[in-house]
mmCIF file of the N, C-alpha and C atoms, coordinates in Angstrom:
data_MODEL
# 
_entry.id   MODEL 
# 
loop_
_atom_site.group_PDB 
_atom_site.id 
_atom_site.type_symbol 
_atom_site.label_atom_id 
_atom_site.label_alt_id 
_atom_site.label_comp_id 
_atom_site.label_asym_id 
_atom_site.label_entity_id 
_atom_site.label_seq_id 
_atom_site.pdbx_PDB_ins_code 
_atom_site.Cartn_x 
_atom_site.Cartn_y 
_atom_site.Cartn_z 
_atom_site.occupancy 
_atom_site.B_iso_or_equiv 
_atom_site.pdbx_formal_charge 
_atom_site.auth_seq_id 
_atom_site.auth_comp_id 
_atom_site.auth_asym_id 
_atom_site.auth_atom_id 
_atom_site.pdbx_PDB_model_num 
ATOM 1   N N  . MET A 1 1  ? 8.119   22.502 -11.274 1.00 0.00 ? 1  MET A N  1 
ATOM 2   C CA . MET A 1 1  ? 6.972   22.212 -10.449 1.00 0.00 ? 1  MET A CA 1 
ATOM 3   C C  . MET A 1 1  ? 6.030   21.199 -11.119 1.00 0.00 ? 1  MET A C  1 
ATOM 4   N N  . ILE A 1 2  ? 6.107   21.052 -12.428 1.00 0.00 ? 2  ILE A N  1 
ATOM 5   C CA . ILE A 1 2  ? 5.225   20.119 -13.124 1.00 0.00 ? 2  ILE A CA 1 
ATOM 6   C C  . ILE A 1 2  ? 5.438   18.687 -12.643 1.00 0.00 ? 2  ILE A C  1 
ATOM 7   N N  . PRO A 1 3  ? 6.689   18.220 -12.496 1.00 0.00 ? 3  PRO A N  1 
ATOM 8   C CA . PRO A 1 3  ? 6.865   16.843 -12.005 1.00 0.00 ? 3  PRO A CA 1 
ATOM 9   C C  . PRO A 1 3  ? 6.304   16.641 -10.601 1.00 0.00 ? 3  PRO A C  1 
ATOM 10  N N  . ILE A 1 4  ? 6.400   17.646 -9.748  1.00 0.00 ? 4  ILE A N  1 
ATOM 11  C CA . ILE A 1 4  ? 5.872   17.527 -8.388  1.00 0.00 ? 4  ILE A CA 1 
ATOM 12  C C  . ILE A 1 4  ? 4.355   17.396 -8.435  1.00 0.00 ? 4  ILE A C  1 
ATOM 13  N N  . ALA A 1 5  ? 3.705   18.199 -9.267  1.00 0.00 ? 5  ALA A N  1 
ATOM 14  C CA . ALA A 1 5  ? 2.249   18.114 -9.410  1.00 0.00 ? 5  ALA A CA 1 
ATOM 15  C C  . ALA A 1 5  ? 1.838   16.770 -10.002 1.00 0.00 ? 5  ALA A C  1 
ATOM 16  N N  . ALA A 1 6  ? 2.602   16.271 -10.957 1.00 0.00 ? 6  ALA A N  1 
ATOM 17  C CA . ALA A 1 6  ? 2.283   14.980 -11.580 1.00 0.00 ? 6  ALA A CA 1 
ATOM 18  C C  . ALA A 1 6  ? 2.405   13.847 -10.566 1.00 0.00 ? 6  ALA A C  1 
ATOM 19  N N  . ILE A 1 7  ? 3.426   13.901 -9.736  1.00 0.00 ? 7  ILE A N  1 
ATOM 20  C CA . ILE A 1 7  ? 3.608   12.873 -8.713  1.00 0.00 ? 7  ILE A CA 1 
ATOM 21  C C  . ILE A 1 7  ? 2.485   12.965 -7.669  1.00 0.00 ? 7  ILE A C  1 
ATOM 22  N N  . ALA A 1 8  ? 2.100   14.180 -7.293  1.00 0.00 ? 8  ALA A N  1 
ATOM 23  C CA . ALA A 1 8  ? 1.015   14.360 -6.321  1.00 0.00 ? 8  ALA A CA 1 
ATOM 24  C C  . ALA A 1 8  ? -0.302  13.814 -6.877  1.00 0.00 ? 8  ALA A C  1 
ATOM 25  N N  . ASP A 1 9  ? -0.520  13.944 -8.169  1.00 0.00 ? 9  ASP A N  1 
ATOM 26  C CA . ASP A 1 9  ? -1.754  13.460 -8.783  1.00 0.00 ? 9  ASP A CA 1 
ATOM 27  C C  . ASP A 1 9  ? -1.874  11.939 -8.758  1.00 0.00 ? 9  ASP A C  1 
ATOM 28  N N  . THR A 1 10 ? -0.772  11.235 -8.598  1.00 0.00 ? 10 THR A N  1 
ATOM 29  C CA . THR A 1 10 ? -0.844  9.770  -8.574  1.00 0.00 ? 10 THR A CA 1 
ATOM 30  C C  . THR A 1 10 ? -1.536  9.257  -7.311  1.00 0.00 ? 10 THR A C  1 
ATOM 31  N N  . GLN A 1 11 ? -1.758  10.134 -6.334  1.00 0.00 ? 11 GLN A N  1 
ATOM 32  C CA . GLN A 1 11 ? -2.423  9.737  -5.093  1.00 0.00 ? 11 GLN A CA 1 
ATOM 33  C C  . GLN A 1 11 ? -3.923  10.007 -5.119  1.00 0.00 ? 11 GLN A C  1 
ATOM 34  N N  . LYS A 1 12 ? -4.395  10.676 -6.169  1.00 0.00 ? 12 LYS A N  1 
ATOM 35  C CA . LYS A 1 12 ? -5.814  11.000 -6.272  1.00 0.00 ? 12 LYS A CA 1 
ATOM 36  C C  . LYS A 1 12 ? -6.584  9.845  -6.900  1.00 0.00 ? 12 LYS A C  1 
ATOM 37  N N  . HIS A 1 13 ? -7.896  9.876  -6.758  1.00 0.00 ? 13 HIS A N  1 
ATOM 38  C CA . HIS A 1 13 ? -8.748  8.808  -7.289  1.00 0.00 ? 13 HIS A CA 1 
ATOM 39  C C  . HIS A 1 13 ? -8.644  8.752  -8.811  1.00 0.00 ? 13 HIS A C  1 
ATOM 40  N N  . PRO A 1 14 ? -8.563  7.551  -9.393  1.00 0.00 ? 14 PRO A N  1 
ATOM 41  C CA . PRO A 1 14 ? -8.376  7.437  -10.848 1.00 0.00 ? 14 PRO A CA 1 
ATOM 42  C C  . PRO A 1 14 ? -9.576  7.888  -11.683 1.00 0.00 ? 14 PRO A C  1 
ATOM 43  N N  . LYS A 1 15 ? -10.743 8.096  -11.073 1.00 0.00 ? 15 LYS A N  1 
ATOM 44  C CA . LYS A 1 15 ? -11.887 8.527  -11.867 1.00 0.00 ? 15 LYS A CA 1 
ATOM 45  C C  . LYS A 1 15 ? -11.722 9.943  -12.417 1.00 0.00 ? 15 LYS A C  1 
ATOM 46  N N  . ILE A 1 16 ? -10.792 10.735 -11.854 1.00 0.00 ? 16 ILE A N  1 
ATOM 47  C CA . ILE A 1 16 ? -10.608 12.102 -12.339 1.00 0.00 ? 16 ILE A CA 1 
ATOM 48  C C  . ILE A 1 16 ? -9.521  12.205 -13.407 1.00 0.00 ? 16 ILE A C  1 
ATOM 49  N N  . ILE A 1 17 ? -8.889  11.098 -13.763 1.00 0.00 ? 17 ILE A N  1 
ATOM 50  C CA . ILE A 1 17 ? -7.813  11.112 -14.755 1.00 0.00 ? 17 ILE A CA 1 
ATOM 51  C C  . ILE A 1 17 ? -8.398  11.265 -16.156 1.00 0.00 ? 17 ILE A C  1 
ATOM 52  N N  . SER A 1 18 ? -7.827  12.180 -16.923 1.00 0.00 ? 18 SER A N  1 
ATOM 53  C CA . SER A 1 18 ? -8.205  12.349 -18.325 1.00 0.00 ? 18 SER A CA 1 
ATOM 54  C C  . SER A 1 18 ? -7.228  11.539 -19.184 1.00 0.00 ? 18 SER A C  1 
ATOM 55  N N  . GLY A 1 19 ? -7.752  10.554 -19.891 1.00 0.00 ? 19 GLY A N  1 
ATOM 56  C CA . GLY A 1 19 ? -6.907  9.710  -20.728 1.00 0.00 ? 19 GLY A CA 1 
ATOM 57  C C  . GLY A 1 19 ? -6.218  10.490 -21.833 1.00 0.00 ? 19 GLY A C  1 
ATOM 58  N N  . LYS A 1 20 ? -6.961  11.411 -22.474 1.00 0.00 ? 20 LYS A N  1 
ATOM 59  C CA . LYS A 1 20 ? -6.388  12.199 -23.568 1.00 0.00 ? 20 LYS A CA 1 
ATOM 60  C C  . LYS A 1 20 ? -5.287  13.128 -23.077 1.00 0.00 ? 20 LYS A C  1 
ATOM 61  N N  . MET A 1 21 ? -5.505  13.772 -21.943 1.00 0.00 ? 21 MET A N  1 
ATOM 62  C CA . MET A 1 21 ? -4.493  14.685 -21.408 1.00 0.00 ? 21 MET A CA 1 
ATOM 63  C C  . MET A 1 21 ? -3.271  13.911 -20.938 1.00 0.00 ? 21 MET A C  1 
ATOM 64  N N  . THR A 1 22 ? -3.471  12.748 -20.342 1.00 0.00 ? 22 THR A N  1 
ATOM 65  C CA . THR A 1 22 ? -2.345  11.924 -19.903 1.00 0.00 ? 22 THR A CA 1 
ATOM 66  C C  . THR A 1 22 ? -1.494  11.497 -21.092 1.00 0.00 ? 22 THR A C  1 
ATOM 67  N N  . LEU A 1 23 ? -2.145  11.081 -22.174 1.00 0.00 ? 23 LEU A N  1 
ATOM 68  C CA . LEU A 1 23 ? -1.409  10.713 -23.379 1.00 0.00 ? 23 LEU A CA 1 
ATOM 69  C C  . LEU A 1 23 ? -0.648  11.910 -23.944 1.00 0.00 ? 23 LEU A C  1 
ATOM 70  N N  . ALA A 1 24 ? -1.302  13.064 -24.000 1.00 0.00 ? 24 ALA A N  1 
ATOM 71  C CA . ALA A 1 24 ? -0.655  14.267 -24.536 1.00 0.00 ? 24 ALA A CA 1 
ATOM 72  C C  . ALA A 1 24 ? 0.556   14.656 -23.696 1.00 0.00 ? 24 ALA A C  1 
ATOM 73  N N  . LEU A 1 25 ? 0.432   14.623 -22.376 1.00 0.00 ? 25 LEU A N  1 
ATOM 74  C CA . LEU A 1 25 ? 1.557   14.994 -21.509 1.00 0.00 ? 25 LEU A CA 1 
ATOM 75  C C  . LEU A 1 25 ? 2.697   13.982 -21.581 1.00 0.00 ? 25 LEU A C  1 
ATOM 76  N N  . THR A 1 26 ? 2.360   12.715 -21.765 1.00 0.00 ? 26 THR A N  1 
ATOM 77  C CA . THR A 1 26 ? 3.399   11.691 -21.921 1.00 0.00 ? 26 THR A CA 1 
ATOM 78  C C  . THR A 1 26 ? 4.197   11.934 -23.199 1.00 0.00 ? 26 THR A C  1 
ATOM 79  N N  . LEU A 1 27 ? 3.496   12.152 -24.304 1.00 0.00 ? 27 LEU A N  1 
ATOM 80  C CA . LEU A 1 27 ? 4.173   12.407 -25.580 1.00 0.00 ? 27 LEU A CA 1 
ATOM 81  C C  . LEU A 1 27 ? 4.985   13.694 -25.533 1.00 0.00 ? 27 LEU A C  1 
ATOM 82  N N  . TYR A 1 28 ? 4.443   14.716 -24.890 1.00 0.00 ? 28 TYR A N  1 
ATOM 83  C CA . TYR A 1 28 ? 5.135   15.995 -24.718 1.00 0.00 ? 28 TYR A CA 1 
ATOM 84  C C  . TYR A 1 28 ? 6.457   15.786 -23.974 1.00 0.00 ? 28 TYR A C  1 
ATOM 85  N N  . SER A 1 29 ? 6.394   15.056 -22.868 1.00 0.00 ? 29 SER A N  1 
ATOM 86  C CA . SER A 1 29 ? 7.608   14.825 -22.080 1.00 0.00 ? 29 SER A CA 1 
ATOM 87  C C  . SER A 1 29 ? 8.629   13.985 -22.828 1.00 0.00 ? 29 SER A C  1 
ATOM 88  N N  . LEU A 1 30 ? 8.166   12.955 -23.535 1.00 0.00 ? 30 LEU A N  1 
ATOM 89  C CA . LEU A 1 30 ? 9.096   12.126 -24.307 1.00 0.00 ? 30 LEU A CA 1 
ATOM 90  C C  . LEU A 1 30 ? 9.764   12.935 -25.419 1.00 0.00 ? 30 LEU A C  1 
ATOM 91  N N  . THR A 1 31 ? 9.000   13.841 -26.036 1.00 0.00 ? 31 THR A N  1 
ATOM 92  C CA . THR A 1 31 ? 9.554   14.700 -27.085 1.00 0.00 ? 31 THR A CA 1 
ATOM 93  C C  . THR A 1 31 ? 10.645  15.607 -26.523 1.00 0.00 ? 31 THR A C  1 
ATOM 94  N N  . PHE A 1 32 ? 10.379  16.227 -25.378 1.00 0.00 ? 32 PHE A N  1 
ATOM 95  C CA . PHE A 1 32 ? 11.368  17.124 -24.798 1.00 0.00 ? 32 PHE A CA 1 
ATOM 96  C C  . PHE A 1 32 ? 12.552  16.376 -24.205 1.00 0.00 ? 32 PHE A C  1 
ATOM 97  N N  . MET A 1 33 ? 12.357  15.129 -23.795 1.00 0.00 ? 33 MET A N  1 
ATOM 98  C CA . MET A 1 33 ? 13.511  14.330 -23.368 1.00 0.00 ? 33 MET A CA 1 
ATOM 99  C C  . MET A 1 33 ? 14.459  14.117 -24.544 1.00 0.00 ? 33 MET A C  1 
ATOM 100 N N  . ARG A 1 34 ? 13.889  13.822 -25.706 1.00 0.00 ? 34 ARG A N  1 
ATOM 101 C CA . ARG A 1 34 ? 14.708  13.644 -26.908 1.00 0.00 ? 34 ARG A CA 1 
ATOM 102 C C  . ARG A 1 34 ? 15.417  14.946 -27.277 1.00 0.00 ? 34 ARG A C  1 
ATOM 103 N N  . PHE A 1 35 ? 14.669  16.062 -27.209 1.00 0.00 ? 35 PHE A N  1 
ATOM 104 C CA . PHE A 1 35 ? 15.250  17.378 -27.516 1.00 0.00 ? 35 PHE A CA 1 
ATOM 105 C C  . PHE A 1 35 ? 16.418  17.689 -26.584 1.00 0.00 ? 35 PHE A C  1 
ATOM 106 N N  . ALA A 1 36 ? 16.252  17.384 -25.285 1.00 0.00 ? 36 ALA A N  1 
ATOM 107 C CA . ALA A 1 36 ? 17.297  17.675 -24.303 1.00 0.00 ? 36 ALA A CA 1 
ATOM 108 C C  . ALA A 1 36 ? 18.584  16.928 -24.599 1.00 0.00 ? 36 ALA A C  1 
ATOM 109 N N  . MET A 1 37 ? 18.474  15.766 -25.238 1.00 0.00 ? 37 MET A N  1 
ATOM 110 C CA . MET A 1 37 ? 19.671  15.002 -25.570 1.00 0.00 ? 37 MET A CA 1 
ATOM 111 C C  . MET A 1 37 ? 20.276  15.416 -26.913 1.00 0.00 ? 37 MET A C  1 
ATOM 112 N N  . ARG A 1 38 ? 19.482  16.034 -27.762 1.00 0.00 ? 38 ARG A N  1 
ATOM 113 C CA . ARG A 1 38 ? 19.962  16.405 -29.095 1.00 0.00 ? 38 ARG A CA 1 
ATOM 114 C C  . ARG A 1 38 ? 20.666  17.756 -29.128 1.00 0.00 ? 38 ARG A C  1 
ATOM 115 N N  . VAL A 1 39 ? 20.321  18.674 -28.210 1.00 0.00 ? 39 VAL A N  1 
ATOM 116 C CA . VAL A 1 39 ? 20.944  19.995 -28.225 1.00 0.00 ? 39 VAL A CA 1 
ATOM 117 C C  . VAL A 1 39 ? 22.361  19.894 -27.690 1.00 0.00 ? 39 VAL A C  1 
ATOM 118 N N  . HIS A 1 40 ? 23.174  20.857 -28.079 1.00 0.00 ? 40 HIS A N  1 
ATOM 119 C CA . HIS A 1 40 ? 24.562  20.904 -27.588 1.00 0.00 ? 40 HIS A CA 1 
ATOM 120 C C  . HIS A 1 40 ? 24.787  22.222 -26.887 1.00 0.00 ? 40 HIS A C  1 
ATOM 121 N N  . PRO A 1 41 ? 25.213  22.257 -25.646 1.00 0.00 ? 41 PRO A N  1 
ATOM 122 C CA . PRO A 1 41 ? 25.489  21.108 -24.783 1.00 0.00 ? 41 PRO A CA 1 
ATOM 123 C C  . PRO A 1 41 ? 24.187  20.456 -24.322 1.00 0.00 ? 41 PRO A C  1 
ATOM 124 N N  . ARG A 1 42 ? 24.285  19.179 -23.980 1.00 0.00 ? 42 ARG A N  1 
ATOM 125 C CA . ARG A 1 42 ? 23.102  18.443 -23.540 1.00 0.00 ? 42 ARG A CA 1 
ATOM 126 C C  . ARG A 1 42 ? 22.535  19.067 -22.271 1.00 0.00 ? 42 ARG A C  1 
ATOM 127 N N  . ASN A 1 43 ? 21.225  19.132 -22.226 1.00 0.00 ? 43 ASN A N  1 
ATOM 128 C CA . ASN A 1 43 ? 20.539  19.729 -21.084 1.00 0.00 ? 43 ASN A CA 1 
ATOM 129 C C  . ASN A 1 43 ? 19.997  18.609 -20.195 1.00 0.00 ? 43 ASN A C  1 
ATOM 130 N N  . MET A 1 44 ? 20.800  18.179 -19.253 1.00 0.00 ? 44 MET A N  1 
ATOM 131 C CA . MET A 1 44 ? 20.428  17.053 -18.397 1.00 0.00 ? 44 MET A CA 1 
ATOM 132 C C  . MET A 1 44 ? 19.337  17.427 -17.390 1.00 0.00 ? 44 MET A C  1 
ATOM 133 N N  . LEU A 1 45 ? 19.268  18.694 -16.989 1.00 0.00 ? 45 LEU A N  1 
ATOM 134 C CA . LEU A 1 45 ? 18.204  19.113 -16.080 1.00 0.00 ? 45 LEU A CA 1 
ATOM 135 C C  . LEU A 1 45 ? 16.846  19.012 -16.772 1.00 0.00 ? 45 LEU A C  1 
ATOM 136 N N  . LEU A 1 46 ? 16.764  19.462 -18.010 1.00 0.00 ? 46 LEU A N  1 
ATOM 137 C CA . LEU A 1 46 ? 15.528  19.338 -18.779 1.00 0.00 ? 46 LEU A CA 1 
ATOM 138 C C  . LEU A 1 46 ? 15.177  17.867 -18.989 1.00 0.00 ? 46 LEU A C  1 
ATOM 139 N N  . PHE A 1 47 ? 16.172  17.060 -19.285 1.00 0.00 ? 47 PHE A N  1 
ATOM 140 C CA . PHE A 1 47 ? 15.956  15.629 -19.479 1.00 0.00 ? 47 PHE A CA 1 
ATOM 141 C C  . PHE A 1 47 ? 15.396  14.984 -18.206 1.00 0.00 ? 47 PHE A C  1 
ATOM 142 N N  . ALA A 1 48 ? 15.992  15.298 -17.067 1.00 0.00 ? 48 ALA A N  1 
ATOM 143 C CA . ALA A 1 48 ? 15.553  14.710 -15.800 1.00 0.00 ? 48 ALA A CA 1 
ATOM 144 C C  . ALA A 1 48 ? 14.137  15.163 -15.439 1.00 0.00 ? 48 ALA A C  1 
ATOM 145 N N  . CYS A 1 49 ? 13.866  16.437 -15.634 1.00 0.00 ? 49 CYS A N  1 
ATOM 146 C CA . CYS A 1 49 ? 12.542  16.969 -15.315 1.00 0.00 ? 49 CYS A CA 1 
ATOM 147 C C  . CYS A 1 49 ? 11.466  16.269 -16.137 1.00 0.00 ? 49 CYS A C  1 
ATOM 148 N N  . HIS A 1 50 ? 11.699  16.137 -17.425 1.00 0.00 ? 50 HIS A N  1 
ATOM 149 C CA . HIS A 1 50 ? 10.711  15.490 -18.282 1.00 0.00 ? 50 HIS A CA 1 
ATOM 150 C C  . HIS A 1 50 ? 10.712  13.967 -18.105 1.00 0.00 ? 50 HIS A C  1 
ATOM 151 N N  . GLY A 1 51 ? 11.827  13.412 -17.678 1.00 0.00 ? 51 GLY A N  1 
ATOM 152 C CA . GLY A 1 51 ? 11.853  11.982 -17.371 1.00 0.00 ? 51 GLY A CA 1 
ATOM 153 C C  . GLY A 1 51 ? 10.957  11.650 -16.190 1.00 0.00 ? 51 GLY A C  1 
ATOM 154 N N  . VAL A 1 52 ? 11.027  12.466 -15.165 1.00 0.00 ? 52 VAL A N  1 
ATOM 155 C CA . VAL A 1 52 ? 10.154  12.275 -13.997 1.00 0.00 ? 52 VAL A CA 1 
ATOM 156 C C  . VAL A 1 52 ? 8.699   12.464 -14.403 1.00 0.00 ? 52 VAL A C  1 
ATOM 157 N N  . ASN A 1 53 ? 8.428   13.492 -15.201 1.00 0.00 ? 53 ASN A N  1 
ATOM 158 C CA . ASN A 1 53 ? 7.055   13.738 -15.640 1.00 0.00 ? 53 ASN A CA 1 
ATOM 159 C C  . ASN A 1 53 ? 6.544   12.589 -16.509 1.00 0.00 ? 53 ASN A C  1 
ATOM 160 N N  . ALA A 1 54 ? 7.365   12.077 -17.404 1.00 0.00 ? 54 ALA A N  1 
ATOM 161 C CA . ALA A 1 54 ? 6.949   10.965 -18.256 1.00 0.00 ? 54 ALA A CA 1 
ATOM 162 C C  . ALA A 1 54 ? 6.632   9.738  -17.413 1.00 0.00 ? 54 ALA A C  1 
ATOM 163 N N  . ALA A 1 55 ? 7.461   9.465  -16.413 1.00 0.00 ? 55 ALA A N  1 
ATOM 164 C CA . ALA A 1 55 ? 7.210   8.318  -15.538 1.00 0.00 ? 55 ALA A CA 1 
ATOM 165 C C  . ALA A 1 55 ? 5.899   8.497  -14.774 1.00 0.00 ? 55 ALA A C  1 
ATOM 166 N N  . ALA A 1 56 ? 5.656   9.701  -14.271 1.00 0.00 ? 56 ALA A N  1 
ATOM 167 C CA . ALA A 1 56 ? 4.414   9.964  -13.545 1.00 0.00 ? 56 ALA A CA 1 
ATOM 168 C C  . ALA A 1 56 ? 3.203   9.839  -14.472 1.00 0.00 ? 56 ALA A C  1 
ATOM 169 N N  . GLN A 1 57 ? 3.325   10.336 -15.696 1.00 0.00 ? 57 GLN A N  1 
ATOM 170 C CA . GLN A 1 57 ? 2.206   10.258 -16.639 1.00 0.00 ? 57 GLN A CA 1 
ATOM 171 C C  . GLN A 1 57 ? 1.954   8.820  -17.079 1.00 0.00 ? 57 GLN A C  1 
ATOM 172 N N  . LEU A 1 58 ? 3.001   8.035  -17.237 1.00 0.00 ? 58 LEU A N  1 
ATOM 173 C CA . LEU A 1 58 ? 2.816   6.624  -17.578 1.00 0.00 ? 58 LEU A CA 1 
ATOM 174 C C  . LEU A 1 58 ? 2.127   5.881  -16.427 1.00 0.00 ? 58 LEU A C  1 
ATOM 175 N N  . THR A 1 59 ? 2.476   6.251  -15.208 1.00 0.00 ? 59 THR A N  1 
ATOM 176 C CA . THR A 1 59 ? 1.804   5.679  -14.044 1.00 0.00 ? 59 THR A CA 1 
ATOM 177 C C  . THR A 1 59 ? 0.326   6.038  -14.064 1.00 0.00 ? 59 THR A C  1 
ATOM 178 N N  . GLN A 1 60 ? 0.047   7.311  -14.349 1.00 0.00 ? 60 GLN A N  1 
ATOM 179 C CA . GLN A 1 60 ? -1.347  7.756  -14.434 1.00 0.00 ? 60 GLN A CA 1 
ATOM 180 C C  . GLN A 1 60 ? -2.082  7.020  -15.561 1.00 0.00 ? 60 GLN A C  1 
ATOM 181 N N  . GLY A 1 61 ? -1.405  6.828  -16.674 1.00 0.00 ? 61 GLY A N  1 
ATOM 182 C CA . GLY A 1 61 ? -2.018  6.119  -17.796 1.00 0.00 ? 61 GLY A CA 1 
ATOM 183 C C  . GLY A 1 61 ? -2.376  4.693  -17.433 1.00 0.00 ? 61 GLY A C  1 
ATOM 184 N N  . CYS A 1 62 ? -1.500  4.021  -16.720 1.00 0.00 ? 62 CYS A N  1 
ATOM 185 C CA . CYS A 1 62 ? -1.791  2.646  -16.275 1.00 0.00 ? 62 CYS A CA 1 
ATOM 186 C C  . CYS A 1 62 ? -2.957  2.626  -15.301 1.00 0.00 ? 62 CYS A C  1 
ATOM 187 N N  . ARG A 1 63 ? -2.976  3.589  -14.394 1.00 0.00 ? 63 ARG A N  1 
ATOM 188 C CA . ARG A 1 63 ? -4.086  3.675  -13.449 1.00 0.00 ? 63 ARG A CA 1 
ATOM 189 C C  . ARG A 1 63 ? -5.399  3.936  -14.181 1.00 0.00 ? 63 ARG A C  1 
ATOM 190 N N  . TYR A 1 64 ? -5.365  4.806  -15.187 1.00 0.00 ? 64 TYR A N  1 
ATOM 191 C CA . TYR A 1 64 ? -6.553  5.122  -15.980 1.00 0.00 ? 64 TYR A CA 1 
ATOM 192 C C  . TYR A 1 64 ? -7.078  3.879  -16.696 1.00 0.00 ? 64 TYR A C  1 
ATOM 193 N N  . LEU A 1 65 ? -6.180  3.165  -17.366 1.00 0.00 ? 65 LEU A N  1 
ATOM 194 C CA . LEU A 1 65 ? -6.591  1.963  -18.095 1.00 0.00 ? 65 LEU A CA 1 
ATOM 195 C C  . LEU A 1 65 ? -7.145  0.894  -17.154 1.00 0.00 ? 65 LEU A C  1 
ATOM 196 N N  . LYS A 1 66 ? -6.493  0.736  -16.025 1.00 0.00 ? 66 LYS A N  1 
ATOM 197 C CA . LYS A 1 66 ? -6.955  -0.258 -15.059 1.00 0.00 ? 66 LYS A CA 1 
ATOM 198 C C  . LYS A 1 66 ? -8.330  0.118  -14.513 1.00 0.00 ? 66 LYS A C  1 
ATOM 199 N N  . TYR A 1 67 ? -8.538  1.394  -14.232 1.00 0.00 ? 67 TYR A N  1 
ATOM 200 C CA . TYR A 1 67 ? -9.823  1.842  -13.684 1.00 0.00 ? 67 TYR A CA 1 
ATOM 201 C C  . TYR A 1 67 ? -10.936 1.763  -14.727 1.00 0.00 ? 67 TYR A C  1 
ATOM 202 N N  . ARG A 1 68 ? -10.646 2.226  -15.956 1.00 0.00 ? 68 ARG A N  1 
ATOM 203 C CA . ARG A 1 68 ? -11.683 2.279  -16.995 1.00 0.00 ? 68 ARG A CA 1 
ATOM 204 C C  . ARG A 1 68 ? -11.968 0.921  -17.634 1.00 0.00 ? 68 ARG A C  1 
ATOM 205 N N  . TYR A 1 69 ? -10.933 0.123  -17.851 1.00 0.00 ? 69 TYR A N  1 
ATOM 206 C CA . TYR A 1 69 ? -11.094 -1.107 -18.621 1.00 0.00 ? 69 TYR A CA 1 
ATOM 207 C C  . TYR A 1 69 ? -10.733 -2.376 -17.864 1.00 0.00 ? 69 TYR A C  1 
ATOM 208 N N  . GLY A 1 70 ? -10.321 -2.218 -16.619 1.00 0.00 ? 70 GLY A N  1 
ATOM 209 C CA . GLY A 1 70 ? -9.952  -3.379 -15.809 1.00 0.00 ? 70 GLY A CA 1 
ATOM 210 C C  . GLY A 1 70 ? -11.169 -4.160 -15.376 1.00 0.00 ? 70 GLY A C  1 
ATOM 211 N N  . MET A 1 71 ? -10.915 -5.217 -14.650 1.00 0.00 ? 71 MET A N  1 
ATOM 212 C CA . MET A 1 71 ? -12.012 -6.054 -14.169 1.00 0.00 ? 71 MET A CA 1 
ATOM 213 C C  . MET A 1 71 ? -12.830 -5.268 -13.151 1.00 0.00 ? 71 MET A C  1 
ATOM 214 N N  . LYS A 1 72 ? -14.137 -5.252 -13.358 1.00 0.00 ? 72 LYS A N  1 
ATOM 215 C CA . LYS A 1 72 ? -15.047 -4.569 -12.447 1.00 0.00 ? 72 LYS A CA 1 
ATOM 216 C C  . LYS A 1 72 ? -15.740 -5.614 -11.573 1.00 0.00 ? 72 LYS A C  1 
ATOM 217 N N  . PRO A 1 73 ? -16.053 -5.236 -10.355 1.00 0.00 ? 73 PRO A N  1 
ATOM 218 C CA . PRO A 1 73 ? -16.735 -6.200 -9.486  1.00 0.00 ? 73 PRO A CA 1 
ATOM 219 C C  . PRO A 1 73 ? -18.131 -6.538 -10.031 1.00 0.00 ? 73 PRO A C  1 
ATOM 220 N N  . GLU A 1 74 ? -18.545 -7.755 -9.812  1.00 0.00 ? 74 GLU A N  1 
ATOM 221 C CA . GLU A 1 74 ? -19.869 -8.202 -10.258 1.00 0.00 ? 74 GLU A CA 1 
ATOM 222 C C  . GLU A 1 74 ? -20.942 -7.383 -9.543  1.00 0.00 ? 74 GLU A C  1 
ATOM 223 N N  . GLN A 1 75 ? -21.979 -7.035 -10.262 1.00 0.00 ? 75 GLN A N  1 
ATOM 224 C CA . GLN A 1 75 ? -23.080 -6.311 -9.642  1.00 0.00 ? 75 GLN A CA 1 
ATOM 225 C C  . GLN A 1 75 ? -23.906 -7.281 -8.807  1.00 0.00 ? 75 GLN A C  1 
ATOM 226 N N  . GLY A 1 76 ? -24.387 -6.802 -7.671  1.00 0.00 ? 76 GLY A N  1 
ATOM 227 C CA . GLY A 1 76 ? -25.201 -7.640 -6.827  1.00 0.00 ? 76 GLY A CA 1 
ATOM 228 C C  . GLY A 1 76 ? -24.407 -8.360 -5.748  1.00 0.00 ? 76 GLY A C  1 
ATOM 229 N N  . GLU A 1 77 ? -23.091 -8.193 -5.735  1.00 0.00 ? 77 GLU A N  1 
ATOM 230 C CA . GLU A 1 77 ? -22.288 -8.860 -4.698  1.00 0.00 ? 77 GLU A CA 1 
ATOM 231 C C  . GLU A 1 77 ? -21.958 -7.886 -3.618  1.00 0.00 ? 77 GLU A C  1 
# 
């Protein structure tokens, strides 16, 4: 259910995104993707689940950076 929630969050306004939590969840998913490939037998379901979550978190991270540090409209226009 985590990947579904992560994908649903990509439709919400970027002002509610936590940069620290997005980074933590991205690293968490990348770590477990590596773990899923290292165990024997390989756990492809775990890999796919965390792959989707990592992609969603990277999307959120880009949205966060664009919202927080991107070009802002000029004041007074």
